[in-house]
C-alpha positions in Angstrom: -10.8 -10.1 -7.9 -11.9 -12.6 -10.6 -12.5 -10.0 -13.2 -9.0 -8.6 -12.6 -7.5 -12.1 -13.0 -9.4 -12.6 -16.2 -8.3 -9.3 -17.6 -4.7 -10.1 -16.7 -5.0 -13.4 -18.5 -6.4 -11.7 -21.6 -3.8 -8.9 -21.5 -0.5 -10.1 -19.9 1.2 -6.8 -20.8 -1.2 -5.0 -18.5 -0.3 -7.2 -15.5 2.3 -4.7 -14.3 -0.1 -1.8 -14.6 -2.7 -3.8 -12.7 -0.3 -4.5 -9.8 0.6 -0.8 -9.8 -3.1 0.2 -9.6 -3.7 -2.3 -6.8 -0.8 -0.8 -4.9 -2.2 2.7 -5.3 -5.6 1.5 -4.2 -4.2 -0.2 -1.1 -2.2 2.9 -0.1 -5.3 5.1 -0.6 -7.4 2.7 1.5 -4.8 2.6 4.2 -4.6 6.4 4.3 -8.4 6.5 4.6 -8.4 4.1 7.5 -5.7 6.2 9.2 -7.7 9.4 8.7 -10.9 7.7 10.0 -9.2 6.8 13.3 
């Protein structure tokens, strides 16, 4: 979490991409949990 925050501070232009990646990771994690159950 902290590393991502620092990266976003160093590269403000990549903030949108970071949020996009986090959303994809969240969706992938959610799908894994659903498959597990």
